[in-house]
Backbone as JSON Lines, residues from 0, in Angstrom:
{"i":0,"aa":"M","n":[24.87,26.18,3.16],"ca":[25.42,24.96,2.61],"c":[25.93,24.07,3.76]}
{"i":1,"aa":"M","n":[25.51,22.81,3.71],"ca":[25.95,21.89,4.75],"c":[27.31,21.3,4.41]}
{"i":2,"aa":"E","n":[28.13,21.1,5.44],"ca":[29.42,20.47,5.23],"c":[29.24,18.95,5.29]}
{"i":3,"aa":"K","n":[30.08,18.26,4.58],"ca":[30.03,16.8,4.62],"c":[31.15,16.3,5.53]}
{"i":4,"aa":"T","n":[30.83,15.28,6.29],"ca":[31.84,14.65,7.13],"c":[32.0,13.21,6.66]}
{"i":5,"aa":"I","n":[33.18,12.69,6.85],"ca":[33.44,11.31,6.48],"c":[33.72,10.55,7.77]}
{"i":6,"aa":"R","n":[33.05,9.41,7.9],"ca":[33.22,8.6,9.1],"c":[33.6,7.19,8.71]}
{"i":7,"aa":"K","n":[34.43,6.6,9.52],"ca":[34.85,5.22,9.32],"c":[34.17,4.41,10.42]}
{"i":8,"aa":"L","n":[33.29,3.47,10.0],"ca":[32.51,2.7,10.97],"c":[32.94,1.24,10.96]}
{"i":9,"aa":"F","n":[33.28,0.73,12.12],"ca":[33.67,-0.67,12.27],"c":[32.44,-1.56,12.07]}
{"i":10,"aa":"I","n":[32.57,-2.56,11.18],"ca":[31.41,-3.44,10.94],"c":[31.69,-4.9,11.28]}
{"i":11,"aa":"G","n":[32.92,-5.24,11.64],"ca":[33.21,-6.62,12.01],"c":[34.6,-7.04,11.62]}
{"i":12,"aa":"E","n":[34.89,-8.3,11.84],"ca":[36.18,-8.88,11.5],"c":[36.07,-9.57,10.14]}
{"i":13,"aa":"V","n":[37.19,-9.66,9.45],"ca":[37.22,-10.34,8.15],"c":[36.65,-11.75,8.28]}
{"i":14,"aa":"C","n":[37.0,-12.45,9.35],"ca":[36.54,-13.83,9.55],"c":[35.02,-13.92,9.76]}
{"i":15,"aa":"D","n":[34.37,-12.81,10.09],"ca":[32.91,-12.79,10.28],"c":[32.16,-12.77,8.95]}
{"i":16,"aa":"L","n":[32.87,-12.49,7.85],"ca":[32.22,-12.37,6.55],"c":[32.3,-13.69,5.8]}
{"i":17,"aa":"P","n":[31.15,-14.23,5.41],"ca":[31.18,-15.49,4.67],"c":[31.74,-15.29,3.26]}
{"i":18,"aa":"Q","n":[32.47,-16.28,2.76],"ca":[33.04,-16.21,1.41],"c":[31.91,-16.35,0.39]}
{"i":19,"aa":"K","n":[31.87,-15.43,-0.59],"ca":[30.93,-15.47,-1.71],"c":[29.46,-15.34,-1.31]}
{"i":20,"aa":"L","n":[29.19,-14.92,-0.08],"ca":[27.82,-14.69,0.38],"c":[27.76,-13.28,0.96]}
{"i":21,"aa":"G","n":[26.57,-12.72,1.03],"ca":[26.42,-11.39,1.59],"c":[26.11,-11.42,3.07]}
{"i":22,"aa":"K","n":[26.38,-10.29,3.7],"ca":[26.03,-10.1,5.1],"c":[25.38,-8.73,5.22]}
{"i":23,"aa":"T","n":[24.25,-8.65,5.9],"ca":[23.57,-7.38,6.1],"c":[24.13,-6.68,7.32]}
{"i":24,"aa":"V","n":[24.5,-5.4,7.14],"ca":[24.98,-4.57,8.23],"c":[24.06,-3.36,8.3]}
{"i":25,"aa":"T","n":[23.56,-3.05,9.5],"ca":[22.68,-1.9,9.67],"c":[23.48,-0.77,10.31]}
{"i":26,"aa":"I","n":[23.43,0.4,9.66],"ca":[24.1,1.59,10.17],"c":[23.04,2.67,10.26]}
{"i":27,"aa":"G","n":[22.57,2.93,11.47],"ca":[21.46,3.88,11.63],"c":[20.24,3.34,10.92]}
{"i":28,"aa":"T","n":[19.76,4.09,9.93],"ca":[18.59,3.64,9.16],"c":[19.01,3.01,7.83]}
{"i":29,"aa":"M","n":[20.31,2.95,7.56],"ca":[20.81,2.37,6.3],"c":[21.07,0.88,6.47]}
{"i":30,"aa":"E","n":[20.74,0.13,5.43],"ca":[21.1,-1.28,5.37],"c":[22.13,-1.44,4.27]}
{"i":31,"aa":"V","n":[23.25,-2.05,4.62],"ca":[24.34,-2.23,3.67],"c":[24.6,-3.73,3.51]}
{"i":32,"aa":"A","n":[24.79,-4.15,2.25],"ca":[25.17,-5.54,1.96],"c":[26.68,-5.59,1.81]}
{"i":33,"aa":"V","n":[27.33,-6.43,2.58],"ca":[28.78,-6.55,2.55],"c":[29.13,-7.94,2.01]}
{"i":34,"aa":"F","n":[30.07,-7.94,1.05],"ca":[30.45,-9.19,0.39],"c":[31.96,-9.39,0.44]}
{"i":35,"aa":"K","n":[32.38,-10.65,0.7],"ca":[33.79,-11.02,0.58],"c":[33.91,-11.83,-0.71]}
{"i":36,"aa":"L","n":[34.61,-11.26,-1.7],"ca":[34.74,-11.9,-3.0],"c":[35.73,-13.07,-2.94]}
{"i":37,"aa":"E","n":[35.72,-13.89,-4.0],"ca":[36.63,-15.04,-4.06],"c":[38.08,-14.64,-3.91]}
{"i":38,"aa":"N","n":[38.44,-13.43,-4.43],"ca":[39.83,-12.99,-4.35],"c":[40.16,-12.35,-3.0]}
{"i":39,"aa":"G","n":[39.21,-12.35,-2.06],"ca":[39.43,-11.81,-0.73],"c":[39.04,-10.35,-0.56]}
{"i":40,"aa":"E","n":[38.76,-9.65,-1.69],"ca":[38.32,-8.25,-1.59],"c":[36.99,-8.18,-0.85]}
{"i":41,"aa":"I","n":[36.79,-7.08,-0.14],"ca":[35.52,-6.86,0.56],"c":[34.87,-5.64,-0.06]}
{"i":42,"aa":"R","n":[33.6,-5.78,-0.41],"ca":[32.84,-4.72,-1.07],"c":[31.54,-4.5,-0.32]}
{"i":43,"aa":"A","n":[31.02,-3.25,-0.4],"ca":[29.78,-2.9,0.3],"c":[28.9,-2.05,-0.62]}
{"i":44,"aa":"I","n":[27.62,-2.42,-0.7],"ca":[26.64,-1.67,-1.49],"c":[25.35,-1.56,-0.7]}
{"i":45,"aa":"E","n":[24.51,-0.64,-1.13],"ca":[23.17,-0.5,-0.57],"c":[22.48,-1.86,-0.68]}
{"i":46,"aa":"N","n":[21.68,-2.23,0.32],"ca":[21.15,-3.59,0.42],"c":[19.81,-3.8,-0.29]}
{"i":47,"aa":"R","n":[19.33,-2.84,-1.06],"ca":[18.03,-2.99,-1.73],"c":[18.17,-2.81,-3.22]}
{"i":48,"aa":"C","n":[17.67,-3.77,-3.98],"ca":[17.7,-3.69,-5.44],"c":[16.83,-2.51,-5.89]}
{"i":49,"aa":"P","n":[17.3,-1.74,-6.89],"ca":[16.51,-0.59,-7.34],"c":[15.24,-1.0,-8.09]}
{"i":50,"aa":"H","n":[15.1,-2.25,-8.45],"ca":[13.94,-2.73,-9.19],"c":[12.72,-2.87,-8.29]}
{"i":51,"aa":"K","n":[12.75,-3.82,-7.37],"ca":[11.61,-4.06,-6.48],"c":[12.01,-4.16,-5.02]}
{"i":52,"aa":"G","n":[13.24,-3.71,-4.69],"ca":[13.66,-3.69,-3.29],"c":[14.15,-5.01,-2.74]}
{"i":53,"aa":"G","n":[14.54,-5.94,-3.62],"ca":[15.06,-7.23,-3.14],"c":[16.27,-7.04,-2.25]}
{"i":54,"aa":"V","n":[16.43,-7.93,-1.26],"ca":[17.54,-7.85,-0.31],"c":[18.79,-8.43,-0.98]}
{"i":55,"aa":"L","n":[19.72,-7.57,-1.35],"ca":[20.88,-8.0,-2.13],"c":[21.82,-8.91,-1.34]}
{"i":56,"aa":"A","n":[21.89,-8.76,-0.02],"ca":[22.75,-9.62,0.79],"c":[22.31,-11.08,0.7]}
{"i":57,"aa":"E","n":[21.07,-11.32,0.29],"ca":[20.56,-12.69,0.15],"c":[20.74,-13.23,-1.26]}
{"i":58,"aa":"G","n":[21.33,-12.42,-2.16],"ca":[21.51,-12.84,-3.54],"c":[22.74,-13.7,-3.73]}
{"i":59,"aa":"M","n":[22.82,-14.32,-4.89],"ca":[23.97,-15.16,-5.26],"c":[25.08,-14.25,-5.78]}
{"i":60,"aa":"L","n":[26.3,-14.48,-5.3],"ca":[27.45,-13.71,-5.73],"c":[28.23,-14.51,-6.77]}
{"i":61,"aa":"S","n":[28.53,-13.87,-7.89],"ca":[29.32,-14.5,-8.94],"c":[30.35,-13.48,-9.4]}
{"i":62,"aa":"G","n":[31.62,-13.76,-9.12],"ca":[32.66,-12.79,-9.45],"c":[32.43,-11.5,-8.69]}
{"i":63,"aa":"E","n":[32.3,-10.4,-9.43],"ca":[32.06,-9.1,-8.78],"c":[30.6,-8.66,-8.92]}
{"i":64,"aa":"Y","n":[29.7,-9.61,-9.17],"ca":[28.28,-9.29,-9.33],"c":[27.43,-10.08,-8.35]}
{"i":65,"aa":"V","n":[26.36,-9.44,-7.88],"ca":[25.37,-10.13,-7.07],"c":[24.08,-10.14,-7.88]}
{"i":66,"aa":"F","n":[23.38,-11.27,-7.81],"ca":[22.1,-11.42,-8.49],"c":[20.99,-11.21,-7.47]}
{"i":67,"aa":"C","n":[20.1,-10.25,-7.74],"ca":[18.99,-9.98,-6.83],"c":[18.17,-11.26,-6.66]}
{"i":68,"aa":"P","n":[17.83,-11.63,-5.42],"ca":[17.09,-12.87,-5.21],"c":[15.64,-12.81,-5.72]}
{"i":69,"aa":"M","n":[15.12,-11.63,-6.0],"ca":[13.73,-11.53,-6.45],"c":[13.58,-11.73,-7.96]}
{"i":70,"aa":"H","n":[14.36,-11.03,-8.76],"ca":[14.17,-11.08,-10.21],"c":[15.48,-11.24,-10.98]}
{"i":71,"aa":"D","n":[16.55,-11.66,-10.3],"ca":[17.83,-11.96,-10.94],"c":[18.52,-10.78,-11.62]}
{"i":72,"aa":"W","n":[18.23,-9.56,-11.22],"ca":[18.98,-8.43,-11.76],"c":[20.43,-8.6,-11.33]}
{"i":73,"aa":"K","n":[21.36,-8.29,-12.22],"ca":[22.8,-8.45,-11.98],"c":[23.39,-7.08,-11.63]}
{"i":74,"aa":"I","n":[23.95,-6.96,-10.43],"ca":[24.43,-5.67,-9.92],"c":[25.9,-5.8,-9.51]}
{"i":75,"aa":"S","n":[26.73,-4.86,-9.97],"ca":[28.14,-4.86,-9.61],"c":[28.32,-4.49,-8.14]}
{"i":76,"aa":"V","n":[29.08,-5.29,-7.41],"ca":[29.37,-4.95,-6.02],"c":[30.53,-3.95,-5.92]}
{"i":77,"aa":"K","n":[31.17,-3.65,-7.07],"ca":[32.26,-2.67,-7.08],"c":[31.73,-1.25,-7.21]}
{"i":78,"aa":"D","n":[30.77,-1.02,-8.14],"ca":[30.29,0.35,-8.34],"c":[28.77,0.49,-8.2]}
{"i":79,"aa":"G","n":[28.05,-0.59,-7.95],"ca":[26.61,-0.52,-7.72],"c":[25.76,-0.44,-8.98]}
{"i":80,"aa":"K","n":[26.39,-0.5,-10.15],"ca":[25.63,-0.36,-11.41],"c":[24.95,-1.67,-11.8]}
{"i":81,"aa":"V","n":[23.71,-1.53,-12.27],"ca":[22.94,-2.66,-12.76],"c":[23.39,-2.96,-14.18]}
{"i":82,"aa":"Q","n":[23.54,-4.25,-14.5],"ca":[23.98,-4.63,-15.84],"c":[22.83,-4.53,-16.83]}
{"i":83,"aa":"S","n":[23.14,-4.07,-18.06],"ca":[22.16,-3.97,-19.15],"c":[21.59,-5.36,-19.46]}
{"i":84,"aa":"P","n":[20.38,-5.45,-19.93],"ca":[19.52,-4.37,-20.41],"c":[18.76,-3.65,-19.29]}
{"i":85,"aa":"D","n":[18.88,-4.15,-18.04],"ca":[18.23,-3.49,-16.92],"c":[18.99,-2.2,-16.61]}
{"i":86,"aa":"V","n":[18.31,-1.26,-15.99],"ca":[18.95,0.03,-15.69],"c":[18.76,0.39,-14.23]}
{"i":87,"aa":"G","n":[19.72,1.15,-13.71],"ca":[19.64,1.61,-12.33],"c":[20.97,1.42,-11.64]}
{"i":88,"aa":"C","n":[21.01,1.8,-10.38],"ca":[22.2,1.59,-9.58],"c":[21.85,1.68,-8.11]}
{"i":89,"aa":"V","n":[22.73,1.16,-7.3],"ca":[22.62,1.3,-5.85],"c":[23.89,1.99,-5.38]}
{"i":90,"aa":"K","n":[23.84,2.58,-4.23],"ca":[25.0,3.27,-3.68],"c":[26.06,2.24,-3.31]}
{"i":91,"aa":"S","n":[27.31,2.56,-3.65],"ca":[28.42,1.7,-3.21],"c":[29.2,2.46,-2.15]}
{"i":92,"aa":"Y","n":[29.81,1.71,-1.25],"ca":[30.56,2.31,-0.14],"c":[32.01,1.84,-0.19]}
{"i":93,"aa":"S","n":[32.91,2.73,0.18],"ca":[34.32,2.36,0.3],"c":[34.49,1.51,1.55]}
{"i":94,"aa":"V","n":[35.38,0.55,1.45],"ca":[35.67,-0.35,2.57],"c":[37.16,-0.27,2.86]}
{"i":95,"aa":"E","n":[37.49,-0.28,4.13],"ca":[38.9,-0.28,4.53],"c":[39.12,-1.45,5.49]}
{"i":96,"aa":"V","n":[40.19,-2.19,5.26],"ca":[40.53,-3.31,6.13],"c":[41.86,-2.99,6.8]}
{"i":97,"aa":"K","n":[41.85,-3.01,8.12],"ca":[43.08,-2.79,8.9],"c":[43.28,-4.01,9.77]}
{"i":98,"aa":"G","n":[44.31,-4.78,9.42],"ca":[44.51,-6.06,10.11],"c":[43.34,-6.95,9.77]}
{"i":99,"aa":"E","n":[42.58,-7.35,10.77],"ca":[41.39,-8.18,10.55],"c":[40.1,-7.37,10.69]}
{"i":100,"aa":"R","n":[40.22,-6.08,11.0],"ca":[39.04,-5.25,11.24],"c":[38.56,-4.61,9.94]}
{"i":101,"aa":"V","n":[37.24,-4.66,9.71],"ca":[36.64,-4.14,8.48],"c":[35.82,-2.88,8.83]}
{"i":102,"aa":"Y","n":[36.05,-1.83,8.04],"ca":[35.36,-0.55,8.23],"c":[34.66,-0.15,6.93]}
{"i":103,"aa":"I","n":[33.49,0.48,7.06],"ca":[32.82,1.1,5.92],"c":[33.01,2.6,6.08]}
{"i":104,"aa":"I","n":[33.34,3.26,4.97],"ca":[33.51,4.7,4.97],"c":[32.19,5.31,4.52]}
{"i":105,"aa":"V","n":[31.58,6.12,5.38],"ca":[30.31,6.77,5.03],"c":[30.47,8.27,5.09]}
{"i":106,"aa":"E","n":[29.72,8.93,4.25],"ca":[29.73,10.38,4.18],"c":[28.36,10.86,4.64]}
{"i":107,"aa":"N","n":[28.34,11.84,5.5],"ca":[27.05,12.42,5.88],"c":[27.21,13.91,6.07]}
{"i":108,"aa":"E","n":[26.1,14.59,6.0],"ca":[26.14,16.04,6.19],"c":[26.02,16.37,7.65]}
{"i":109,"aa":"I","n":[26.79,17.37,8.08],"ca":[26.71,17.81,9.48],"c":[25.29,18.26,9.74]}
{"i":110,"aa":"G","n":[24.74,17.83,10.84],"ca":[23.36,18.16,11.15],"c":[22.44,16.97,10.85]}
{"i":111,"aa":"Q","n":[22.86,16.09,9.98],"ca":[22.09,14.89,9.67],"c":[22.53,13.83,10.66]}
{"i":112,"aa":"K","n":[21.59,13.17,11.31],"ca":[21.95,12.19,12.3],"c":[22.34,10.88,11.64]}
{"i":113,"aa":"L","n":[23.45,10.33,12.07],"ca":[23.9,9.04,11.61],"c":[24.29,8.27,12.85]}
{"i":114,"aa":"K","n":[23.45,7.31,13.21],"ca":[23.71,6.53,14.4],"c":[24.61,5.37,14.06]}
{"i":115,"aa":"E","n":[25.54,5.08,14.95],"ca":[26.38,3.91,14.77],"c":[25.7,2.77,15.53]}
{"i":116,"aa":"S","n":[25.65,1.62,14.88],"ca":[25.04,0.48,15.57],"c":[25.94,-0.72,15.45]}
């Protein structure tokens, strides 16, 4: 059985994140879409729509939902769930803000390579 490790990866400053727009962050082979909501919260989800792989960071943000730029699927940036009648989900990541520095919390198994970029 592999053990899981939790890592906190610095992804930028709060001021680097556009309001109500997404930003793509690459961590190893993972692409994460990071959003700063109207209320100032920062959320992070997998950057590919489960439908046809649309780049979610390029989608329109409305409240706590992003609309996939390809087919308008509505996906929660809080938990990654696709809104009905569509089905599916994307991975969501915990975010931590310390001062102005923004970190994504990622979990990986020991032995699995996770490059920081």
